[in-house]
C-alpha positions in Angstrom: 0.0 0.0 0.0 1.1 3.6 -0.6 -0.3 7.0 0.5 -2.7 7.2 -2.5 -4.3 3.8 -1.8 -4.3 4.6 1.9 -6.3 7.8 1.4 -8.6 6.1 -1.1 -9.3 3.3 1.5 -10.4 6.0 4.0 -12.5 7.8 1.4 -14.2 4.5 0.5 -15.1 4.0 4.2 -16.5 7.5 4.6 -20.2 8.1 4.8 -21.6 9.5 1.6 -22.9 12.4 3.7 -19.4 13.7 4.0 -18.3 15.9 1.1 -14.7 15.1 0.2 -12.3 16.9 -2.0 -8.9 15.4 -2.7 -6.8 18.5 -3.2 -4.2 18.5 -5.9 -2.6 21.9 -6.2 0.5 21.9 -8.4 1.0 25.7 -8.0 1.1 26.1 -4.2 3.2 24.0 -2.0 2.1 22.8 1.4 -1.6 22.7 0.7 -3.3 19.9 2.6 -4.2 16.7 0.8 -8.0 16.7 1.5 -10.9 18.8 2.6 -14.0 17.3 4.1 -17.3 19.2 4.8 -20.6 18.6 6.5 -23.1 20.5 8.6 -20.7 21.1 11.4 -18.1 22.7 9.1 -14.9 21.8 7.2 -11.9 19.8 8.1 -8.5 19.9 6.3 -6.2 16.9 6.4 -2.6 16.2 5.5 -1.9 12.5 5.0 1.4 10.8 5.4 1.9 7.1 5.0 4.9 4.9 6.0 5.2 1.4 4.6 6.4 -0.1 7.9 7.1 0.9 11.5 10.7 1.0 12.8 12.0 -2.1 14.6 12.7 -0.5 17.9 9.9 1.0 20.1 11.9 4.2 20.7 12.8 4.9 17.1 11.1 8.0 15.6 8.9 7.3 12.6 10.3 9.1 9.5 7.6 10.7 7.4 7.8 13.4 4.8 5.9 16.3 6.4 7.6 19.5 5.1 8.0 22.8 6.9 5.6 24.4 4.4 2.9 21.8 5.2 3.4 22.4 8.9 3.0 26.2 8.3 -0.3 25.6 6.3 -1.7 23.4 9.0 -0.8 25.8 11.8 -2.2 28.8 9.8 -5.5 27.0 9.0 -6.1 25.7 12.5 -6.7 29.3 13.6 -10.1 29.1 11.9 -10.8 25.5 10.9 -10.2 22.0 12.3 -7.1 20.5 10.7 -5.3 17.2 11.2 -2.2 15.3 10.2 -3.1 11.6 9.7 -0.1 9.3 9.8 -0.9 5.9 8.4 0.9 2.6 8.4 -0.7 -0.6 7.1 -4.3 -0.8 8.4 -3.9 1.8 11.2 -3.5 5.5 11.6 -2.6 8.1 14.1 -4.6 11.4 14.1 -2.6 14.4 15.2 -4.5 17.7 15.6 -1.8 19.9 17.1 2.0 20.1 17.4 2.5 18.8 13.8 6.3 18.9 14.1 6.4 16.5 17.1 8.4 13.3 16.8 6.4 10.2 17.0 8.1 7.0 18.1 6.9 3.5 17.3 5.6 2.8 20.8 3.5 6.0 20.8 2.1 5.1 17.4 1.1 1.6 18.5 -0.4 3.0 21.7 -2.5 5.7 20.0 -3.2 4.5 16.5 -6.7 3.4 15.4 -8.0 1.3 12.5 -8.6 3.0 9.2 -12.4 2.6 9.5 -12.3 4.6 12.7 -10.4 7.4 10.9 -13.4 7.6 8.5 -15.8 7.7 11.5 -13.6 10.5 13.1 -13.8 12.5 9.9 -17.6 12.1 9.9 -17.9 13.2 13.5 -15.7 16.3 12.9 -17.9 17.4 10.0 -21.3 16.3 11.2 -21.4 17.0 14.9 -20.1 19.5 17.4 -20.6 23.1 18.3 -21.2 24.5 14.8 -23.8 21.8 14.1 -25.6 22.5 17.4 -25.7 26.2 16.8 -27.2 25.6 13.3 -29.9 23.4 14.9 -30.7 26.2 17.5 -31.0 28.8 14.8 -33.2 26.6 12.7 -35.5 25.8 15.6 -35.8 29.5 16.7 -36.8 30.4 13.1 -40.0 28.3 13.4 
């Protein structure tokens, strides 16, 4: 599996209620890989995939997140939810802050979730939460 097929597998597991856009911008570096949208708002995600985890538990996982990608995520999280999703085989680790942190194998194993749960997390981010609750209140007060 590679990053493209990893992202596709998550997209295939997503509810059809989630609008998904696989962003491919050849003119601007650092732009996140995907945008997801629903009633609660939008979510921008940068995906990174590693073919295998290091042998030692204390070894840092090497991924290719660039400084420009970190800048984009940090800038966008001021107004929208963002995430770095680091995948390996059938699991992933969702990082929502401190995108430059080093992640070792033991932390990945302890905190990673199955790919299907990543799709559920994306759904929850875009279909529930404060923005969605505020929209329901406004709609009910209009009646």
